[in-house]
C-alpha positions in Angstrom: 24.3 17.7 165.0 25.9 15.9 162.0 25.7 12.5 163.8 22.0 13.1 164.7 20.9 13.9 161.2 23.3 11.8 159.0 24.0 8.6 160.9 20.4 7.2 161.1 20.4 7.0 157.2 23.2 4.4 157.3 22.8 2.9 160.8 21.6 -0.8 160.6 19.2 -0.5 163.6 16.0 1.4 164.0 14.6 2.9 167.2 11.2 1.2 166.5 12.7 -2.3 166.1 12.4 -4.4 169.3 13.9 -7.7 170.2 12.6 -9.3 173.4 15.5 -11.7 173.4 18.0 -8.8 173.5 16.9 -6.8 176.5 19.4 -5.0 178.7 22.5 -6.0 176.8 25.7 -4.4 177.9 27.7 -2.2 175.3 29.1 -4.4 172.6 27.3 -7.5 174.0 25.4 -9.8 171.7 22.1 -11.7 172.4 22.0 -15.5 172.1 20.3 -15.1 168.7 22.9 -12.7 167.4 25.7 -14.9 168.8 24.3 -17.9 166.9 24.4 -15.8 163.6 28.0 -14.9 164.3 28.9 -18.6 164.9 27.4 -19.3 161.5 29.8 -16.7 159.9 27.2 -14.0 159.5 28.1 -10.3 160.2 26.2 -8.7 163.1 26.7 -5.0 163.9 27.4 -4.5 167.6 25.2 -2.7 170.0 27.6 0.1 170.7 25.7 1.4 173.7 23.9 -1.8 174.6 20.1 -2.2 174.5 17.2 -1.0 176.6 14.2 -2.7 178.3 12.5 -3.2 175.0 15.5 -4.7 173.3 16.1 -1.7 171.1 19.6 -0.7 170.1 20.3 2.1 172.6 22.8 4.0 170.3 20.1 4.7 167.7 17.6 5.8 170.4 20.2 8.3 171.8 20.9 9.5 168.2 17.2 10.0 167.5 16.7 11.6 170.9 19.5 14.0 170.1 17.8 14.9 166.8 14.5 15.5 168.5 16.1 17.6 171.2 18.0 19.7 168.7 14.9 20.3 166.6 12.9 21.4 169.7 15.8 23.7 170.8 16.2 25.4 167.4 12.4 25.8 166.8 11.9 27.1 170.3 14.7 29.6 170.0 13.3 30.9 166.7 9.9 31.4 168.4 11.5 33.3 171.3 13.7 35.5 169.0 10.8 36.4 166.7 8.4 37.3 169.5 11.1 39.1 171.5 12.3 41.2 168.6 8.8 42.2 167.6 7.6 43.0 171.1 10.8 44.8 172.2 11.1 46.9 169.0 7.4 48.1 169.2 7.8 48.9 172.8 11.0 50.8 172.4 10.0 52.7 169.3 6.6 54.0 170.4 7.7 54.7 174.0 5.5 56.6 176.4 2.3 54.9 177.7 2.7 52.1 175.1 6.2 51.3 176.4 5.0 51.5 180.0 2.1 49.1 179.6 4.1 46.6 177.5 7.0 46.6 180.0 4.7 46.0 182.9 3.4 42.9 181.1 7.0 41.8 180.8 7.6 42.5 184.5 4.5 40.3 185.4 5.8 37.4 183.3 9.2 37.8 184.9 7.6 37.6 188.4 5.9 34.3 187.7 7.6 31.1 189.1 8.7 29.8 185.7 9.3 26.2 186.6 5.8 25.8 188.2 4.1 27.7 185.3 5.9 25.6 182.7 4.7 22.4 184.4 1.1 23.6 184.8 1.0 25.0 181.2 2.5 21.8 179.8 -0.1 19.7 181.5 -3.0 21.9 180.5 -1.8 22.4 176.9 -1.0 18.8 176.4 -4.6 17.8 177.4 -6.0 20.3 174.9 -3.6 19.5 172.1 -4.0 15.7 172.5 -7.7 16.0 171.5 -6.9 18.0 168.3 -7.5 16.3 164.9 -4.9 18.4 163.1 -2.5 16.0 161.3 0.6 18.1 161.9 -0.1 18.3 165.6 -0.8 14.6 165.8 2.5 13.8 164.0 4.5 16.1 166.2 2.8 15.0 169.4 1.0 16.9 172.1 4.2 17.1 174.2 6.3 18.8 171.5 3.5 21.3 170.6 3.1 22.2 174.3 6.8 22.9 174.6 6.6 25.3 171.7 3.6 27.1 173.2 5.2 27.4 176.6 8.3 29.0 175.0 6.0 31.3 173.0 4.2 32.4 176.2 7.0 32.7 178.7 10.6 32.8 177.5 10.7 35.8 175.1 10.8 38.4 177.8 14.6 38.6 178.1 15.0 39.0 174.4 12.3 41.7 174.4 14.0 43.7 177.1 17.4 43.7 175.4 15.9 44.7 172.0 13.9 47.5 173.6 17.0 48.9 175.3 18.8 48.9 172.0 15.9 50.5 170.1 15.7 53.3 172.7 19.3 54.3 171.9 18.9 53.9 168.2 15.6 55.8 167.6 17.3 59.1 168.2 20.1 58.6 165.7 20.3 60.9 162.7 19.4 58.3 160.1 16.2 57.5 161.9 15.3 61.2 162.1 16.1 61.5 158.4 13.8 58.6 157.6 11.0 60.3 159.6 11.7 63.6 157.8 11.2 62.0 154.3 8.0 60.4 155.4 9.0 56.8 156.2 6.3 54.9 158.2 6.9 53.3 161.6 6.9 49.8 160.1 9.6 50.6 157.6 11.8 52.4 160.1 11.6 49.5 162.5 12.2 46.7 160.0 14.7 48.5 157.7 16.7 50.6 160.1 16.3 49.6 163.7 16.1 45.8 163.8 19.2 45.3 161.5 21.2 47.6 163.9 20.1 45.4 166.9 21.8 42.3 165.5 24.7 42.6 167.8 22.4 42.2 170.9 20.3 39.5 169.2 22.9 36.9 168.1 24.3 35.9 171.5 21.0 35.6 173.4 19.5 33.8 170.4 22.3 31.2 170.4 22.0 30.8 174.2 18.2 30.1 173.8 19.0 26.8 171.9 20.8 25.0 174.8 18.3 26.5 177.3 15.4 25.1 175.2 17.1 21.7 175.0 17.6 21.6 178.7 13.9 22.6 179.4 12.7 20.0 176.9 14.8 17.3 178.6 13.5 18.4 182.0 9.9 18.3 180.9 10.4 14.9 179.1 12.1 13.6 182.2 8.9 14.5 184.1 6.7 12.9 181.4 5.4 16.2 180.1 7.6 16.6 177.0 8.0 14.6 173.8 5.5 11.8 173.6 6.1 8.1 173.1 7.2 6.4 170.8 9.3 9.4 169.7 12.4 9.4 171.8 14.1 12.5 173.3 17.1 12.7 175.6 14.9 13.6 178.5 12.4 10.7 178.0 15.3 8.3 177.6 16.8 9.5 180.9 13.4 9.1 182.6 13.0 5.6 181.3 16.5 4.7 182.6 15.5 5.4 186.2 13.7 2.0 186.4 17.0 0.1 186.1 19.4 2.7 187.5 21.2 0.4 189.9 21.6 -2.5 187.5 22.0 -0.7 184.2 23.4 2.8 184.9 24.7 3.2 181.4 21.1 3.8 180.2 21.1 7.1 182.1 24.8 8.0 181.4 24.5 8.2 177.6 21.5 10.5 177.3 22.7 12.7 180.2 26.2 12.9 178.6 24.6 13.9 175.3 22.6 16.7 176.9 25.8 17.9 178.6 27.8 17.9 175.4 25.1 19.7 173.4 24.6 22.4 176.0 28.4 22.8 176.4 28.9 23.0 172.6 26.3 25.8 172.1 27.7 27.7 175.0 31.2 27.5 173.6 29.8 28.5 170.1 
């Protein structure tokens, strides 16, 4: 995370800078133009991970791709946690018919083939969002917005179930009954007494949502349904690397290794 957000400020290359004379350079290899500068005594920063088909420094592309993937993972996890906590706490607190109807909705969402639904939703939402004139949406790109919407529609159900189970055990505690006795409303009881006491079952699933979101974003970007060009993500970089897989395998190894390290790090955390 530190590399993704700090290094671009001091790194000499940009992911938008292209050099057609420096395409497909191996790691630490120089183009003819760069070698000529070196021969003249000038200093040229090496391409640590080589260059891609457009002549861009691949290390900065991977760094920016890591930043985009982390941002997508963190924002998606926040969306899932907020929706799951609100939905699960309301369902568990009110119980009865309300709980039954809300949990049947959760069961229906659980029964859906998630990979197929994610792909279909991403295609449909991307087409709708791409026609939007909103500046924020245009800057983020239709692919990134569609990922956030998909997570908001599908991936909160596990969090909601866990919060509901905790709320069911908490709502009969003495301090909750005391709050009701002195006239506290449902909103205050849920926000001031119940949700804070659910933190223990929220923290771990919330942390696990980040690598899951990153993996899903990489998967969708690999299929061309995720983060839009020119903004790089680890999934889109891996997808672009397929074209020269036999000749330039390092173009796939670096983004794939980055995804692996991010997911492993969050799992260990």
